N, C-alpha and C positions, 0 to 999 in steps of 0.2 A: 503494500500499500503505499503510494507516493503522497508525500505531505508537501504542498505547493507554499507554505507560508515562509519560508526562507526568501523563496523566489517573489513573492509578495513584498516582503520588506524591501528588497533589491529594487522593484519598480517604483515602489514609493522614495526610496531614497534617489534614485537616478532618475526618475523620470521616464525608464525605460517601455515606452508603449508598445514595442515588438514583443519584449516578453510578457507583458500585461497579455496581448492578444495568444501567446503559447500556451498561458496557463487557466484560460477560461473555457469551460464547455460550451459548445454550439447551443446547448439548451439551457444556459444559466438563467437565473431568473433574479432580479436586482430589485431590492425593496428600499425605497429611498425614505427620507425620513420627511421629505415635503410633496412629493408624489403620492397621492391616494393609492393608484392601480399598482400592481407588481409592472415592472419591465421585463419582458420575456423576450431573450436572443441576445447572442453575442455582440451583435451591432451595436444595440442600444444599450447594452453594460458598458461596452468600452466608452460611450460616448459620456456617460454619466461618470465612470470613474476616472476618464482623463480630465473632466470638467471638475471634478472633486480636487484631482492631484493640482491642479493648477489653481484653485480657490484656497486649497488648504497649505499650499507650499509657500508658507509666509517665513519660514526660517525659524519659526519657534514649533513647528509641528512635531510632536513624538508620540510613539506607542510607549505607553508607561506601565501596562500589565499585559501578562499574555496567558492565557489557559488553552490548552490543546488536550482534547480527548478524542479518541478515534479519529473519525474523520471530518471533526469540527473544531474551529477555534474561536474564542472569544480575545479579540484584542482592543483594550481599553486605551484611548487618545484624548490628548489634550492639546490645545492652541489658545492662542489669544489674539484677535480681530476688532482693532477699533476699541482697545483697551476692555474687551469683551473676555472674560475666560469662558471658554468652551471645551466641553470635554463631552466623550461619545464613547460608542463601543461598536466596533466592526464586528458581525457574527458571519462567519466563513464556513460553509461546508463544501466537500469536494467528492467527487467520484473514485471509483478504484483506479482509475489512471492518472488520478492526481490532478484533475482539471478541476476548477472552481465551478461548482454547478448552483449555489445559491448565496447571495452576499447580502445581507441586511444592514443598514445602518441607524444608529439610534443616535441623538445628539440632544444636549440640554444647556443651559437654560433655554427656555423660551424665546430671550431676546436673542440669544445665539444660533436657534434655528431660523428667526427671520433675518439676521445677519447672512447666514449662510445660503438661505433661500434667495436673496436679492443677487448675491454674488454668483450663485450657481445659473439664475436666471439670465443674467447678462452673460457670462461664459457660455452657456449653452446657445443663446442666440448669435454670439461672434462666430460661433460654429457652421451655423446655418449662413451665414454672410461669406464664409471661406468657399462654398462649394462651386 
């Protein structure tokens, strides 16, 4: 059973989006703290994860705690944006091939959720304009 979490940390640290593509399952389901419906499929998950990487990459983002059991991981993170202390959890599951097939993001406090929402919306809009 392959564990993709070390590769995930490398994706976050280096913003290596080719590596990101290689560790996601085609049928991944991404659960955003902002968007009501689950986002299904690799292409949409990549857009959200890349946008999140760009928004969160403030220089003070860090994973502070990590629990891995079986084919699941809970990664607690923290960052500061606009003098707002934000923390959250990434819940990540993967299949027998070591491909991430479920990714859930939880963020607190509400002020932090609102800041992230605004920044993610802007970043995702800029992706649409690149096409």
